[in-house]
C-alpha positions as CSV (number, residue, x, y, z in Angstrom):
1,M,21.0,-3.6,4.9
2,D,20.8,0.1,4.5
3,L,17.7,1.8,6.0
4,Q,16.8,3.4,2.7
5,S,17.3,0.3,0.5
6,H,15.3,-2.2,2.5
7,G,11.9,-1.4,1.1
8,A,13.0,-1.7,-2.5
9,K,14.4,-5.1,-1.9
10,K,11.4,-6.4,0.2
11,Y,8.6,-4.9,-1.9
12,P,9.9,-4.9,-5.5
13,Q,6.4,-5.0,-7.0
14,S,5.1,-2.0,-5.1
15,A,5.2,1.6,-6.2
16,L,7.0,4.2,-4.1
17,L,4.8,7.2,-3.5
18,K,6.9,9.1,-1.0
19,S,10.2,8.6,0.8
20,S,12.3,10.1,3.5
21,A,15.5,9.6,1.4
22,G,17.3,13.0,1.2
23,L,15.5,14.5,4.2
24,G,18.5,13.9,6.5
25,W,16.6,11.7,9.0
26,S,19.2,9.6,10.8
27,T,17.2,7.5,13.3
28,I,14.3,6.3,11.0
29,A,13.5,5.7,7.4
30,A,10.0,6.1,6.0
31,E,8.4,5.0,2.7
32,L,4.8,5.4,1.5
33,R,4.1,2.6,-0.9
34,S,1.2,1.4,-3.1
35,H,1.0,-2.4,-3.2
36,A,-0.4,-4.5,-6.1
37,V,-1.5,-8.1,-5.7
38,S,1.8,-9.7,-5.1
39,S,4.1,-11.7,-2.8
40,T,7.3,-10.5,-1.2
41,P,10.6,-12.4,-1.3
42,V,12.0,-13.9,1.9
43,I,14.4,-11.3,3.4
44,V,15.8,-11.4,6.9
45,P,15.0,-7.9,8.3
46,Q,18.0,-6.0,9.7
47,H,15.8,-3.3,11.1
48,T,12.5,-3.3,13.0
49,E,9.6,-2.5,10.6
50,V,6.4,-0.8,11.5
51,I,3.6,-0.9,8.8
52,L,0.6,1.4,8.9
53,A,-2.3,1.3,6.4
54,I,-2.8,4.9,5.4
55,A,-5.4,4.0,2.8
56,G,-6.3,0.4,3.1
57,N,-8.6,-2.1,1.4
58,D,-11.4,-4.0,3.2
59,N,-12.0,-6.5,0.5
60,G,-9.1,-8.9,0.9
61,L,-6.3,-10.2,3.1
62,I,-2.6,-9.8,3.7
63,S,-1.2,-13.2,4.6
64,R,2.3,-13.4,6.1
65,T,4.6,-15.8,7.8
66,G,7.3,-15.1,10.3
67,A,8.6,-16.1,13.7
68,G,7.1,-19.6,13.0
69,Q,3.6,-18.1,12.7
70,L,1.0,-17.7,9.9
71,Q,-1.0,-14.4,10.2
72,E,-3.8,-13.1,8.1
73,H,-5.6,-9.8,8.5
74,T,-7.8,-7.4,6.5
75,P,-5.7,-4.3,5.6
76,T,-8.2,-1.8,6.7
77,T,-7.2,1.9,7.0
78,G,-5.4,2.4,10.3
79,S,-4.3,-1.2,10.8
80,V,-0.8,-1.8,12.1
81,S,1.7,-4.6,11.7
82,L,5.1,-5.1,13.4
83,T,8.1,-7.0,12.1
84,P,10.9,-7.3,14.7
85,I,14.5,-7.5,13.6
86,A,16.0,-10.8,12.3
87,V,12.7,-12.7,11.7
88,G,14.2,-15.2,9.3
89,D,11.1,-16.6,7.6
90,N,9.3,-13.3,7.0
91,E,7.3,-13.0,3.8
92,A,3.9,-11.6,2.8
93,T,1.2,-12.0,0.2
94,F,-1.2,-9.2,-0.8
95,T,-4.5,-10.6,-2.2
96,V,-5.8,-7.2,-3.0
97,P,-4.3,-3.8,-4.0
98,I,-3.4,-1.5,-1.1
99,P,-3.5,2.2,-2.2
100,A,-1.1,3.5,0.5
101,M,0.9,1.8,3.2
102,L,3.5,3.5,5.4
103,H,6.6,1.5,6.1
104,L,8.8,2.7,9.0
105,Y,12.3,1.2,9.5
106,L,13.9,1.6,12.9
107,P,17.6,0.7,13.3
108,T,19.0,-1.3,16.2
109,L,21.1,1.7,17.1
110,L,17.9,3.5,18.1
111,F,17.0,0.9,20.6
112,R,20.5,0.9,22.0
113,R,20.4,4.6,22.4
114,L,17.0,4.3,24.2
115,S,18.5,1.7,26.6
116,D,21.5,3.8,27.3
117,D,19.7,7.1,27.8
118,F,17.1,5.7,30.2
119,N,19.2,3.0,31.8
120,L,16.9,0.2,30.7
121,P,17.7,-3.4,31.3
122,G,18.5,-5.4,28.2
123,M,17.8,-4.2,24.6
124,P,14.2,-2.9,24.2
125,G,14.1,-4.0,20.5
126,N,14.4,-7.6,21.5
127,S,11.0,-7.6,23.2
128,I,9.0,-6.5,20.1
129,R,6.3,-9.0,19.1
130,Y,5.5,-10.1,15.6
131,L,2.0,-8.7,15.2
132,A,-0.4,-8.1,12.3
133,G,-3.7,-6.1,11.9
134,V,-3.7,-4.4,15.3
135,R,-4.9,-0.9,16.2
136,D,-2.5,1.5,17.9
137,E,-3.4,5.2,18.2
138,I,0.2,6.3,19.0
139,I,1.6,4.6,15.9
140,N,-1.4,6.0,13.8
141,Q,-0.8,9.6,14.9
142,V,3.0,9.4,14.6
143,G,2.7,7.7,11.2
144,H,0.4,10.4,9.8
145,S,2.7,13.1,11.1
146,I,5.6,11.5,9.3
147,V,3.7,11.3,6.1
148,S,2.9,15.0,6.5
149,E,6.6,15.8,7.0
150,M,7.5,13.8,3.8
151,T,4.9,15.8,1.9
152,N,5.5,19.2,3.3
153,E,8.8,19.4,5.3
154,S,8.6,21.9,8.2
155,A,11.4,23.9,9.7
156,A,11.6,21.7,12.8
157,G,10.7,18.5,10.8
158,R,13.9,16.7,11.4
159,M,13.8,17.3,15.2
160,F,10.2,16.2,15.3
161,V,10.8,13.0,13.3
162,E,13.9,11.9,15.2
163,T,12.0,12.5,18.5
164,A,9.1,10.5,17.2
165,S,11.4,7.7,16.3
166,L,12.5,7.5,19.9
167,M,8.9,7.5,21.0
168,L,8.2,4.5,18.7
169,A,11.3,2.7,20.0
170,A,10.0,3.2,23.6
171,H,6.5,2.1,22.7
172,L,6.9,-0.9,20.6
173,P,8.3,-3.3,23.2
174,S,5.3,-2.6,25.4
175,A,2.8,-3.5,22.7
176,R,0.6,-6.2,24.0
177,T,-2.5,-8.0,22.7
178,A,-4.5,-10.8,24.2
179,T,-5.2,-12.6,21.0
180,A,-3.9,-12.8,17.4
181,A,-5.4,-10.2,15.0
182,L,-8.5,-11.4,13.2
183,A,-9.7,-10.6,9.7
184,N,-12.9,-9.1,11.2
185,P,-12.1,-5.5,12.1
186,S,-14.6,-5.5,15.0
187,N,-12.5,-8.3,16.6
188,R,-9.2,-6.7,16.0
189,P,-7.3,-6.2,19.3
190,R,-6.1,-2.8,20.5
191,I,-2.6,-2.2,21.9
192,A,-2.6,-0.7,25.4
193,L,-0.1,1.7,26.8
194,T,1.9,0.8,30.0
195,T,2.5,3.5,32.7
196,P,6.1,4.1,31.5
197,D,4.8,4.5,28.0
198,C,2.4,7.3,29.1
199,V,5.1,9.1,31.0
200,V,7.6,9.1,28.1
201,F,5.0,10.1,25.5
202,S,3.5,12.8,27.8
203,I,6.9,14.5,28.2
204,I,7.8,14.3,24.6
205,F,4.5,15.5,23.2
206,Q,4.5,18.4,25.7
207,C,7.9,19.4,24.3
208,I,7.4,18.8,20.6
209,W,3.7,19.4,19.7
210,P,3.5,23.0,21.0
211,T,6.6,23.9,19.0
212,R,5.2,22.1,16.0
213,S,1.8,23.9,16.2
214,L,3.6,27.3,15.8
215,L,5.3,26.3,12.6
216,P,4.2,28.0,9.4
217,N,2.1,25.9,7.0
């Protein structure tokens, strides 16, 4: 399934607010969607999906099944869900409207590139967990930056976004939580960074963020 077409098939009852289509991004696709009360069809994902609530709703739940699990969480602003590739029974039900959710789609090729470039054993994408309603500051910061690029494209935007996609590919397999996400935000687990995570992100941010800060508004 094409990176740019997956969201329309999976979320047919949502409204597309912003999209990376036409921006020339080759390693990631991004969509900002507004979700009504609805259910998604069962679609086997061909890409890893990262979901970030940009403007959430504390008054209801998102219920979803996948990987043999039933997960429910409150879609508060900043909450993150992960859907690994090829989760065959993946579907979701939105019990309340969600004003703005960012959907990021990472292709298998990106994880293969990461494995080759850093000589990693196995395929990193195969280690991503099926998680819902967690907190992750790396995903939150990268997600908001991608929304900013979709809104006001900068001169080095493509370079930044493609580097950010590599960051996410490196980070997602190391996402670990002790317990399943709970509907109560105060009990929601946070994802911790491993030592390799911190090294990779430190190098990339030192290279990218100073350049980005000098770009004109």
